[in-house]
C-alpha positions, 0 to 999 in steps of 0.5 A: 738955682745951680744944678750940677753932678757931684763926681762920686765915685764908683767905689764910694763909701757911703755912712748912713746915720739912723736914731731909730730903725726906719729912720735911713729909708725915710730920709734917703731911701731914694737917694741910696736906691738912685746912688747904689744903681749906678754905682756897685763898687760902692761900700755902704755902712748903715748905723742905727741906734736904738732897736730892740730885737724885734725891730732890728730883725725888721730893720735888717730886712729893709736895708737888705732890699735898699742895699741890694746894689753895693758890693760891700755892706755892713750893718751895725745896731746899737740899743741906746735907750729911745727918746732917752738920747740926751741922756746917753750923750757920751756913749753915742759920742763914743760909738760915733768914733768908733766909726771915724775910721770908715773915712765916707766920701758921704754921711747921711744923717738927722738934721742939727735943728730936728725938733725931735730930741734923739735926732737932734743929738745924731745931727749934732754928734755928727758934724763934731766927728766928721768934720771933713766929709759931706754930710748930708742931713735928710729930713723926717716927716714928725708930729713935732713938725720942723721940716724947712728949706732943704738946700740940695735935692736928690731927683728920683724916678716915679719906680724909686718913689715906688721902690722906696714906698713899698719897703718901708710899708713891707718891712716896717709891719710894727708901724703900720699901725701908726696913722703918719706911717703910710705911702701917702705921707712919704709919696707928699714929701717927695712930691713937695720937694720934686715941685721946689727941685723943678726936677722933670719927674715931679719927685725928689728928696730933699738935704741940708748942706750945710758947708759944700766945698766946690773944686 
């Protein structure tokens, strides 16, 4: 296993893309907490593509908790129809193209191999839009399955894991009725990725880095 610490500038620009309101937090919330704890000059754009008014309010509370350490933040919420992203291909592609001018140092998005159609389309269009950027595809546990084997891991402390799960449960009351939306679900995946990463803390988030250039 190759272990290295990529040099991400103190004033790095980060772009987080999520199909639905809680996707970013579930997929890379712990990594964001770790990243922003050490880089107070970071700028983060947080873009969600499907939300009604009630869920957008939950999202705003959640984003505030995860982005406390950032110097500047930008929250964008679209209202594309949930579960119908393939039928809205052109409009979603245009919305992503409007973000190209941000020139992010790293982009967090969904996996291209996702079984959920909304997630999969957003992952594919991310690569279509950001061709010369570091793109890290996060993973979401869900009914459709499809979790693979990540090739990039970010070790987390127990405190970061706790902060992530507590924020999810506190900020998304509308989702707590779902059987899978529990701290146990989120922590199980983080623990498994910690085992795979062989990190001392035993906790990690996993990502798929399809193309990385070193040097």
